[in-house]
C-alpha positions as CSV (number, residue, x, y, z in Angstrom):
1,X,-121.4,56.6,76.5
2,X,-118.2,54.5,76.3
3,X,-118.1,52.3,73.2
4,X,-116.2,49.1,72.5
5,X,-114.9,48.7,69.0
6,X,-115.2,45.3,67.3
7,X,-113.1,44.7,64.2
8,X,-112.8,41.7,61.9
9,X,-110.5,41.8,58.8
10,X,-110.7,40.0,55.5
11,X,-107.3,40.0,53.8
12,X,-107.0,39.2,50.1
13,X,-103.6,37.8,49.6
14,X,-102.1,37.4,46.1
15,X,-100.3,34.1,46.0
16,X,-96.8,34.0,44.4
17,X,-97.5,31.5,41.7
18,X,-96.1,32.2,38.2
19,X,-99.4,31.6,36.6
20,X,-103.1,32.2,37.3
21,X,-105.3,30.0,39.4
22,X,-107.3,28.5,36.5
23,X,-105.2,29.2,33.5
24,X,-101.6,29.4,32.3
25,X,-101.5,33.1,32.0
26,X,-98.6,34.9,33.8
27,X,-99.2,37.1,36.8
28,X,-96.3,39.6,36.3
29,X,-97.1,43.0,37.8
30,X,-97.1,46.1,35.5
31,X,-97.7,44.5,32.1
32,X,-99.5,46.4,29.4
33,X,-103.3,46.2,29.9
34,X,-104.9,43.1,28.6
35,X,-101.7,41.4,27.6
36,X,-101.9,38.7,30.3
37,X,-105.5,37.6,29.8
38,X,-106.1,34.2,28.0
39,X,-109.3,32.9,26.5
40,X,-110.0,31.2,29.9
41,X,-109.5,34.5,31.8
42,X,-111.8,36.2,29.3
43,X,-114.5,33.6,29.7
44,X,-114.7,32.7,26.0
45,X,-117.3,30.0,25.2
46,X,-116.1,26.5,25.8
47,X,-113.1,27.5,28.0
48,X,-112.7,25.4,31.1
49,X,-110.7,26.2,34.3
50,X,-107.8,23.9,35.4
51,X,-106.8,24.3,39.0
52,X,-103.2,25.5,39.7
53,X,-101.7,22.9,42.1
54,X,-99.2,25.3,43.5
55,X,-102.0,27.6,44.8
56,X,-103.4,24.6,46.7
57,X,-99.9,23.9,48.2
58,X,-99.5,27.6,49.3
59,X,-102.9,27.6,50.9
60,X,-102.0,24.5,52.9
61,X,-98.7,26.0,53.9
62,X,-100.6,29.0,55.3
63,X,-103.0,26.8,57.2
64,X,-100.2,24.8,58.8
65,X,-98.4,28.1,59.6
66,X,-101.4,29.2,61.8
67,X,-102.1,25.8,63.2
68,X,-105.5,25.7,61.4
69,X,-107.7,22.8,60.3
70,X,-106.9,21.7,56.8
71,X,-109.9,20.9,54.6
72,X,-109.2,17.4,53.3
73,X,-112.0,17.9,50.9
74,X,-112.7,21.5,49.7
75,X,-115.1,22.6,47.0
76,X,-115.1,25.6,44.6
77,X,-118.3,27.6,44.2
78,X,-119.7,30.2,41.8
79,X,-120.2,33.6,43.5
80,X,-122.6,35.4,41.2
81,X,-122.5,39.1,40.7
82,X,-122.2,41.5,37.7
83,X,-119.3,43.9,37.4
84,X,-117.7,45.1,34.2
85,X,-114.3,43.7,35.1
86,X,-115.7,40.2,35.9
87,X,-115.9,38.6,32.5
88,X,-117.8,35.5,33.5
89,X,-120.4,37.3,35.5
90,X,-119.4,35.2,38.5
91,X,-116.3,34.6,40.6
92,X,-114.9,31.1,41.3
93,X,-114.4,31.1,45.0
94,X,-115.0,28.7,48.0
95,X,-117.9,29.0,50.4
96,X,-119.3,26.0,52.2
97,X,-116.1,23.9,52.2
98,X,-112.9,26.1,52.3
99,X,-109.4,24.6,52.1
100,X,-108.4,26.2,55.5
101,X,-110.6,26.1,58.5
102,X,-110.3,27.5,62.0
103,X,-106.9,28.5,63.4
104,X,-105.3,31.2,65.6
105,X,-102.6,33.7,65.2
106,X,-100.4,35.5,67.8
107,X,-99.7,39.2,67.4
108,X,-97.4,41.4,69.5
109,X,-98.6,44.8,70.5
110,X,-96.5,48.0,71.0
111,X,-96.3,47.5,74.8
112,X,-94.7,44.0,74.2
113,X,-97.8,42.1,75.2
114,X,-99.3,39.4,72.9
115,X,-102.8,38.5,71.8
116,X,-104.2,35.5,70.1
117,X,-106.5,36.4,67.1
118,X,-108.8,33.7,65.8
119,X,-108.9,32.9,62.1
120,X,-112.4,31.8,60.9
121,X,-111.2,30.4,57.5
122,X,-109.0,31.0,54.5
123,X,-110.2,30.1,51.1
124,X,-108.9,30.1,47.5
125,X,-110.5,32.3,44.8
126,X,-109.7,34.2,41.6
127,X,-109.3,37.9,41.4
128,X,-111.3,40.1,39.1
129,X,-109.9,42.6,36.6
130,X,-109.4,46.3,37.2
131,X,-111.6,49.2,36.2
132,X,-109.6,52.3,35.2
133,X,-111.2,55.7,35.4
134,X,-108.3,58.3,35.5
135,X,-107.3,58.1,31.8
136,X,-110.8,57.9,30.2
137,X,-112.9,61.0,30.3
138,X,-116.5,60.0,30.9
139,X,-115.6,56.4,30.3
140,X,-114.1,53.4,32.1
141,X,-111.3,51.3,30.8
142,X,-111.1,47.6,31.7
143,X,-107.8,45.8,32.3
144,X,-108.2,42.1,32.6
145,X,-104.6,41.2,33.4
146,X,-105.5,40.5,37.1
147,X,-108.6,38.4,36.2
148,X,-107.9,34.9,37.4
149,X,-104.9,35.9,39.6
150,X,-104.8,33.5,42.6
151,X,-106.0,34.9,45.9
152,X,-106.2,33.4,49.4
153,X,-108.9,35.3,51.4
154,X,-108.0,35.1,55.1
155,X,-111.0,35.9,57.4
156,X,-110.4,36.8,61.0
157,X,-112.7,36.4,63.9
158,X,-114.1,39.8,65.3
159,X,-111.3,39.7,67.9
160,X,-109.6,43.1,67.2
161,X,-110.4,46.1,69.4
162,X,-108.5,49.0,68.0
163,X,-106.8,50.5,65.0
164,X,-103.4,49.6,66.6
165,X,-104.4,46.0,67.1
166,X,-105.6,45.8,63.5
167,X,-102.3,47.1,62.1
168,X,-100.3,44.8,64.4
169,X,-102.4,41.9,63.0
170,X,-101.8,42.9,59.4
171,X,-98.0,43.3,60.0
172,X,-97.8,39.9,61.7
173,X,-99.7,38.4,58.8
174,X,-97.5,40.1,56.3
175,X,-94.4,38.7,58.1
176,X,-95.8,35.2,58.2
177,X,-96.7,35.0,54.5
178,X,-93.4,36.4,53.4
179,X,-91.6,33.9,55.7
180,X,-93.5,31.1,54.1
181,X,-92.7,32.6,50.6
182,X,-96.4,32.2,49.5
183,X,-96.7,36.0,48.7
184,X,-94.5,39.0,48.3
185,X,-97.1,40.9,50.4
186,X,-96.6,44.1,48.3
187,X,-99.5,46.3,49.3
188,X,-98.6,49.0,46.8
189,X,-99.0,46.5,44.0
190,X,-102.2,45.0,45.3
191,X,-100.6,41.7,46.6
192,X,-102.2,42.3,50.0
193,X,-105.5,44.1,50.4
194,X,-107.8,44.4,53.3
195,X,-111.5,44.7,53.9
196,X,-112.4,46.1,57.4
197,X,-115.6,45.0,59.1
198,X,-116.2,47.4,62.0
199,X,-119.0,47.9,64.5
200,X,-119.4,49.6,67.9
201,X,-121.3,48.3,71.0
202,X,-121.7,49.7,74.5
203,X,-118.8,48.8,76.7
204,X,-119.5,45.5,78.6
205,X,-122.1,44.3,76.1
206,X,-121.8,40.9,74.4
207,X,-124.2,41.8,71.5
208,X,-122.5,42.8,68.3
209,X,-123.5,46.1,66.7
210,X,-124.4,46.7,63.1
211,X,-121.2,46.6,61.1
212,X,-120.0,48.6,58.1
213,X,-117.4,47.1,55.7
214,X,-114.6,49.3,54.3
215,X,-113.3,47.8,51.1
216,X,-109.8,47.3,49.6
217,X,-107.6,49.3,51.9
218,X,-104.0,48.8,50.8
219,X,-101.6,50.2,53.3
220,X,-101.0,49.8,57.1
221,X,-101.3,53.6,57.5
222,X,-104.6,53.8,55.6
223,X,-106.0,50.9,57.6
224,X,-105.3,52.8,60.8
225,X,-106.7,56.1,59.5
226,X,-109.8,54.4,58.0
227,X,-110.6,52.6,61.3
228,X,-110.2,55.8,63.4
229,X,-112.5,57.7,61.1
230,X,-115.1,55.0,61.0
231,X,-115.1,54.7,64.8
232,X,-115.8,58.4,65.1
233,X,-118.5,58.3,62.4
234,X,-120.4,55.4,64.0
235,X,-120.0,56.9,67.5
236,X,-121.5,60.2,66.3
237,X,-124.5,58.4,64.8
238,X,-125.2,56.3,67.8
239,X,-124.7,59.2,70.3
240,X,-127.2,61.3,68.3
241,X,-129.8,58.5,68.7
242,X,-129.4,57.1,65.1
243,X,-128.7,53.7,63.8
244,X,-125.7,52.5,61.8
245,X,-126.7,51.1,58.4
246,X,-125.1,47.9,57.3
247,X,-123.3,48.9,54.1
248,X,-120.1,48.7,52.1
249,X,-117.9,51.8,52.3
250,X,-114.7,53.0,50.7
251,X,-111.9,55.0,52.3
252,X,-110.8,58.2,50.6
253,X,-107.2,58.8,51.7
254,X,-107.1,62.3,50.2
255,X,-110.1,63.5,52.3
256,X,-109.4,61.0,55.2
257,X,-113.0,59.8,55.3
258,X,-115.1,56.8,54.5
259,X,-118.0,57.1,52.0
260,X,-120.9,54.8,51.2
261,X,-120.6,52.6,48.1
262,X,-123.6,50.3,48.3
263,X,-125.8,48.4,50.8
264,X,-124.0,45.4,52.2
265,X,-124.6,42.1,50.4
266,X,-125.3,38.9,52.3
267,X,-124.4,35.4,51.1
268,X,-127.9,34.8,49.6
269,X,-127.4,37.8,47.3
270,X,-124.5,36.0,45.6
271,X,-126.5,32.8,44.8
272,X,-123.6,30.5,45.6
273,X,-123.7,27.1,44.1
274,X,-120.9,24.5,43.5
275,X,-118.7,25.2,40.5
276,X,-119.7,22.4,38.0
277,X,-116.5,22.7,35.9
278,X,-114.1,21.8,38.9
279,X,-114.0,18.6,40.9
280,X,-113.7,18.8,44.7
281,X,-110.1,19.1,45.9
282,X,-109.1,16.1,48.0
283,X,-105.8,16.1,49.8
284,X,-104.3,13.3,51.9
285,X,-102.2,13.2,55.0
286,X,-99.0,12.4,53.1
287,X,-99.4,15.7,51.1
288,X,-100.0,17.6,54.3
289,X,-97.0,16.1,56.1
290,X,-94.7,16.7,53.2
291,X,-95.6,20.4,53.3
292,X,-95.3,20.5,57.1
293,X,-91.8,19.0,57.0
294,X,-90.7,21.8,54.6
295,X,-92.0,24.7,56.6
296,X,-89.3,27.3,57.7
297,X,-89.0,28.5,61.2
298,X,-91.9,31.0,61.5
299,X,-91.8,34.5,62.9
300,X,-93.2,33.7,66.4
301,X,-90.9,30.8,66.8
302,X,-87.9,32.8,65.7
303,X,-88.8,35.7,68.0
304,X,-89.0,33.3,71.0
305,X,-85.6,31.8,70.0
306,X,-83.9,35.1,69.7
307,X,-85.0,36.0,73.3
308,X,-83.8,32.6,74.7
309,X,-80.7,32.1,72.6
310,X,-79.3,35.6,72.4
311,X,-80.8,37.3,75.4
312,X,-82.5,40.0,73.3
313,X,-85.4,42.1,74.6
314,X,-88.9,41.3,73.4
315,X,-88.8,44.5,71.4
316,X,-85.5,43.8,69.7
317,X,-86.5,40.2,68.9
318,X,-89.8,41.4,67.4
319,X,-88.0,43.9,65.1
320,X,-85.3,41.5,64.0
321,X,-87.7,38.6,63.4
322,X,-90.2,40.6,61.5
323,X,-88.5,39.9,58.2
324,X,-86.9,36.6,57.3
325,X,-84.2,38.4,55.4
326,X,-83.5,40.7,58.3
327,X,-83.4,37.9,60.7
328,X,-80.9,36.0,58.6
329,X,-78.8,39.1,58.2
330,X,-78.8,39.7,62.0
331,X,-77.8,36.1,62.7
332,X,-74.9,36.3,60.2
333,X,-73.7,39.5,61.8
334,X,-73.9,37.9,65.3
335,X,-72.0,34.8,64.1
336,X,-69.3,37.0,62.6
337,X,-68.7,39.2,65.6
338,X,-69.6,36.9,68.5
339,X,-71.8,39.4,70.4
340,X,-75.5,39.2,69.5
341,X,-76.6,42.1,71.6
342,X,-74.2,44.6,70.0
343,X,-75.0,43.0,66.6
344,X,-78.7,43.7,67.3
345,X,-78.0,47.3,68.2
346,X,-75.9,47.9,65.1
347,X,-78.4,46.2,62.7
348,X,-81.4,48.2,64.1
349,X,-79.8,51.6,64.5
350,X,-77.0,52.0,62.0
351,X,-77.9,49.6,59.3
352,X,-81.7,50.1,59.2
353,X,-81.2,53.9,59.7
354,X,-78.9,54.1,56.7
355,X,-81.2,51.9,54.5
356,X,-84.0,54.2,55.4
357,X,-82.1,57.4,54.6
358,X,-80.9,55.8,51.3
359,X,-84.4,54.5,50.5
360,X,-83.0,51.0,49.9
361,X,-84.3,47.6,50.6
362,X,-82.2,45.1,52.6
363,X,-81.6,43.1,49.4
364,X,-79.9,46.2,48.0
365,X,-77.6,46.8,51.0
366,X,-74.0,47.5,50.0
367,X,-72.6,46.2,53.3
368,X,-72.7,42.4,53.7
369,X,-73.5,40.8,57.0
370,X,-70.0,39.4,57.3
371,X,-68.6,42.9,56.7
372,X,-70.7,44.4,59.4
373,X,-69.8,41.6,61.8
374,X,-66.1,42.3,61.0
375,X,-66.5,45.9,61.9
376,X,-68.2,45.1,65.2
377,X,-65.4,42.7,66.0
378,X,-62.9,45.6,65.7
379,X,-64.9,47.5,68.3
380,X,-64.9,44.4,70.6
381,X,-61.1,43.9,70.4
382,X,-60.5,47.6,71.0
383,X,-59.0,48.2,67.6
384,X,-61.4,51.2,67.1
385,X,-63.9,53.1,69.3
386,X,-67.6,53.2,68.7
387,X,-67.3,56.7,67.4
388,X,-64.6,55.7,64.8
389,X,-66.7,52.7,63.9
390,X,-69.4,54.9,62.6
391,X,-66.9,56.6,60.3
392,X,-65.7,53.2,59.1
393,X,-69.3,52.1,58.5
394,X,-69.9,55.1,56.3
395,X,-66.8,54.2,54.3
396,X,-67.9,50.6,54.0
397,X,-71.3,51.9,52.7
398,X,-69.5,53.8,50.0
399,X,-67.7,50.7,48.9
400,X,-64.2,51.4,50.3
401,X,-63.7,47.8,51.4
402,X,-63.7,45.8,54.6
403,X,-63.4,47.4,58.1
404,X,-59.8,46.2,58.3
405,X,-58.9,47.7,54.9
406,X,-60.5,51.1,55.9
407,X,-58.9,51.2,59.3
408,X,-55.5,50.5,57.8
409,X,-55.8,52.9,54.9
410,X,-57.0,55.7,57.1
411,X,-54.8,55.0,60.1
412,X,-57.8,54.8,62.4
413,X,-56.6,52.0,64.7
414,X,-57.3,52.9,68.3
415,X,-54.3,53.9,70.5
416,X,-54.2,51.4,73.3
417,X,-50.5,51.7,74.2
418,X,-50.4,52.6,77.8
419,X,-47.2,54.5,77.5
420,X,-48.4,56.7,74.6
421,X,-51.7,57.3,76.4
422,X,-50.1,58.2,79.7
423,X,-47.9,60.8,77.9
424,X,-51.1,62.4,76.3
425,X,-52.9,62.4,79.7
426,X,-49.9,64.1,81.3
427,X,-49.8,66.8,78.6
428,X,-53.5,67.5,79.0
429,X,-53.2,67.8,82.8
430,X,-50.1,70.0,82.6
431,X,-52.0,72.4,80.2
432,X,-55.2,72.5,82.3
433,X,-54.2,73.8,85.7
434,X,-57.5,75.7,86.3
435,X,-59.6,72.7,85.3
436,X,-57.5,70.5,87.6
437,X,-58.0,72.8,90.5
438,X,-61.8,72.9,89.8
439,X,-61.9,69.1,89.6
440,X,-60.0,68.5,92.9
441,X,-62.3,70.9,94.7
442,X,-65.5,69.3,93.5
443,X,-67.6,66.6,95.2
444,X,-67.7,63.0,93.6
445,X,-70.9,63.6,91.6
446,X,-69.5,66.8,90.1
447,X,-66.2,65.2,89.3
448,X,-68.0,62.6,87.1
449,X,-69.1,65.5,84.9
450,X,-65.9,67.5,85.0
451,X,-63.7,64.5,83.9
452,X,-65.4,64.7,80.5
453,X,-63.3,67.8,79.7
454,X,-60.0,65.9,80.2
455,X,-61.2,62.9,78.2
456,X,-62.2,65.2,75.4
457,X,-58.8,66.9,75.4
458,X,-57.0,63.6,75.2
459,X,-59.3,62.4,72.4
460,X,-58.6,65.7,70.5
461,X,-54.8,65.2,71.0
462,X,-55.0,61.7,69.7
463,X,-57.3,62.7,66.8
464,X,-60.1,60.5,68.2
465,X,-58.0,57.4,68.3
466,X,-57.3,57.0,72.1
467,X,-58.9,54.1,73.9
468,X,-61.6,55.9,76.0
469,X,-61.7,53.3,78.7
470,X,-57.9,53.4,79.2
471,X,-58.0,57.2,79.2
472,X,-60.6,57.2,81.9
473,X,-58.6,54.8,84.0
474,X,-55.4,56.9,83.7
475,X,-57.2,60.1,84.6
476,X,-58.7,58.5,87.7
477,X,-55.2,57.6,88.8
478,X,-53.6,60.9,88.1
479,X,-56.3,63.4,89.1
480,X,-55.8,62.9,92.9
């Protein structure tokens, strides 16, 4: 039987506030355990939560970024469950009245096509602490530094149909929130975590199957692998005549498998009720419009502009618009050299390739955008060839100065003097009688291949500095 996969994602996004959602404790990553947990975070008697206004602002920014309904009146609730790293015995979250309602989100797939993915809601909540097992033999350590960290939980509609679509959605979401500046999206540090809700149904059916939830997957690669494994697991069960059990599972990256954790809870299990220590959050149109006016150009808008303004392909525009910093870098390079298509090629191939090999982030790049633009300008004005430009780029990466400085210091300027080039071409032809005879006897298609020998000899004679276009033109005139 052919199965259709149905996937919905719940993304827990850590907001980039300096303090927690209900206390003044810092949210710095990597602090010593339990050094960033105040009396409020520890749920000491008499301690009351105070809402962080910046978390509200960031949630509204996200809602506007996906064109969603903004809850003019949102309410915090108590989600009751016991866990050792949840000091209060409940989590302050939002249930009936979230701050962000329905919206939609465009993703681009590998083949260049786009899909609109529905967003059910996004609500504010606090994070729990962290249970540590590795360093405690037979015991569990509790670090409450994360307790109270502000989260925005983003819940998608079950609109995704494959692991590839799920990863594309997460990457697009990561791009959006980093553009907005509401989160650093660092999955390795837990700033962006994903719960996967997955079920199978017979192809063509409109009835949803029984879903399993895979909790807290924290990398794009693991999301893809977890989904692929879970599809196979559920298909095996169904094809053997069994029934999938609604449950919560975890993904073990070492074994590349999902394992059962517990039966899946439903809303009634959490005994939600309104948080009595927090008033409803009421926001007005002026607040929303102030935020809307300050929104940056978003990834989808930028991608469409890159295609229209610079004539880039959909693929190139998608790569360059993925990161706000990369998009700004590309536009600065294009402005400095005056040719956006060549700038796009150099940024994607040479720059990103070198960053990857050096294991550096763009913020650590030793070559400024204006410097790279200056190098490309020297290619465009025939000062250097593309091959020489790569040598100059390597020197720029090592901090030897601008393209002009390196070209002058190393004597790399391309030979474009017609007299000098003609002399070199004549020397090569005179020294290559057998190759000339072979060339003259060949048909036109064969000649296109044979001329490479003569070009190579001239480039060798000029130490790589001859203008290739002029060399080809001179050879075409003389090899007759």
